[in-house]
C-alpha positions in Angstrom: 146.7 120.2 103.6 147.8 122.9 105.7 146.8 126.6 105.5 150.3 127.7 104.4 150.4 125.2 101.8 147.8 126.5 99.8 148.4 129.1 97.0 145.8 132.1 96.1 144.1 131.8 92.7 144.4 127.3 92.3 141.5 125.3 93.2 141.3 122.9 95.9 141.5 119.0 94.1 139.3 116.1 94.9 141.5 113.2 96.5 139.1 110.9 94.6 136.9 112.0 91.1 133.0 111.4 92.5 131.3 109.0 90.8 128.0 109.8 88.5 128.2 113.0 88.1 128.5 113.6 91.9 125.6 111.7 93.1 125.9 108.9 95.7 125.4 105.6 94.2 123.4 103.5 96.7 123.5 99.9 97.4 120.9 97.6 95.1 118.1 96.2 97.3 118.6 92.5 97.3 115.3 90.6 96.6 115.3 89.2 100.4 115.6 92.5 101.1 112.7 94.1 99.1 110.4 91.3 100.3 111.1 91.8 104.2 110.4 95.4 103.5 107.0 95.1 101.5 104.7 94.5 104.9 102.4 92.1 102.5 104.6 89.9 101.0 105.2 86.0 100.8 107.8 86.2 103.2 106.4 87.5 106.0 102.8 85.2 104.9 105.5 82.5 105.4 106.4 83.9 108.7 103.2 84.1 110.3 102.3 80.4 108.9 104.9 79.1 111.0 104.5 81.1 114.5 100.9 80.5 114.0 101.8 76.7 113.5 103.6 77.1 116.7 101.4 78.7 118.6 98.7 76.1 117.8 100.4 73.1 118.9 101.5 75.0 122.0 97.8 75.8 123.0 94.9 73.6 124.3 91.8 73.1 122.1 89.6 76.5 122.7 86.4 73.5 122.5 87.4 71.1 124.7 90.6 72.0 125.9 92.7 68.9 124.9 96.7 69.5 124.7 98.5 68.2 121.7 100.3 65.5 124.3 97.4 63.7 124.5 96.5 63.1 121.3 98.0 60.4 118.9 101.1 61.0 117.0 99.6 61.8 113.8 97.2 64.4 114.9 98.1 68.4 116.3 95.9 71.1 117.6 95.8 73.7 114.4 94.8 77.2 114.4 90.9 77.4 112.4 90.4 80.6 110.5 87.0 81.9 111.3 87.2 83.5 108.2 88.5 81.7 105.4 92.9 83.1 104.2 91.3 82.9 100.6 88.7 85.4 101.3 90.3 88.2 102.8 94.1 88.7 102.7 93.4 91.7 105.0 92.7 89.4 108.1 94.2 86.5 107.1 96.8 86.5 109.9 94.9 88.6 112.3 94.7 87.5 116.0 91.4 87.4 116.2 90.7 85.0 113.1 92.4 82.4 114.8 91.6 79.6 117.4 93.6 76.7 118.6 90.9 73.3 117.4 92.2 69.5 118.3 90.8 67.4 115.2 88.0 66.6 116.3 86.6 70.0 116.3 88.6 71.3 114.1 87.6 68.6 111.0 86.4 65.7 111.7 83.8 65.6 115.0 80.0 64.4 113.7 79.0 66.6 117.0 80.4 69.8 117.1 83.3 70.6 114.2 84.2 73.9 112.3 85.0 72.2 108.6 82.1 69.0 108.8 80.4 67.9 105.8 77.6 67.9 108.5 76.0 71.5 108.2 74.6 70.8 111.8 77.7 70.3 113.5 78.6 73.5 111.8 76.0 75.1 113.1 76.5 73.8 116.6 80.4 75.4 115.9 78.8 78.2 115.4 76.5 78.9 118.1 79.3 77.4 120.9 81.2 80.3 119.3 78.5 82.8 119.9 77.9 81.9 123.7 81.0 81.1 125.2 83.8 83.0 122.9 81.7 86.3 122.5 84.7 88.3 121.5 85.7 86.1 118.2 82.1 86.1 117.7 81.5 89.7 117.8 84.5 90.0 115.5 83.3 87.5 113.1 79.8 89.3 112.7 81.7 92.4 112.0 84.1 91.4 109.5 82.1 88.5 107.7 81.6 90.6 104.8 85.1 91.0 104.2 86.0 90.5 100.8 89.6 89.6 98.8 91.2 92.2 96.8 88.2 94.9 96.3 85.1 96.4 97.5 82.5 99.0 96.4 85.3 101.5 97.5 88.0 100.2 95.4 90.7 98.2 96.7 91.6 97.2 100.5 94.5 98.5 101.9 97.5 95.9 102.4 97.8 94.1 105.7 100.9 94.6 107.5 101.9 90.7 108.3 105.3 92.1 109.5 103.2 93.9 112.9 100.7 90.4 112.9 104.5 88.2 112.6 105.4 90.3 116.3 102.2 89.7 118.1 102.2 85.9 116.9 105.9 85.5 117.9 104.5 86.8 121.3 101.8 84.4 121.7 104.1 81.8 121.2 106.3 82.9 124.1 103.6 82.8 126.0 102.9 79.7 125.7 105.5 78.5 125.8 106.0 80.0 129.1 102.6 78.9 130.2 103.4 75.4 129.7 106.7 75.2 131.3 105.0 76.3 134.1 102.1 74.3 133.9 102.0 71.1 136.9 102.6 67.9 136.0 100.1 65.9 136.2 101.9 62.4 137.0 
């Protein structure tokens, strides 16, 4: 509308009527978007689990150094949680909480094993961790009292699995690069 067409005393009309009394209506978030926005949702839990699994499959066993390609087809390198996943939601996907272990040193070993029925094998695993992987052992000692939902001060803080997922993605990329640049043994 040109200025010359305006007549004094007439109010301007909007071309379209405003809905809901002048308020701008926002689109509702989808269920997926709500899960993505929440930093400790099942969506990010699943994403972190997938990234940790891929990282562990590309990494050598921290104890013996064997790669997954040297294991039988039905065996694989697993990410061992120093603090159980069920024990602490806050540290479930923390990078210091997970180490790659082959099946022998994770679940089925007799001499040194993280999840053995033999308590002596578990003690040997902890002693090995204490002597050679000091950073992981110190982290474990500092956080061993982590609890699942609350402590004496009240509810614990929520974990940021979105951020931890980015860390695991970077570790997967690093492991992929290291594996591609490793010299062939043939």
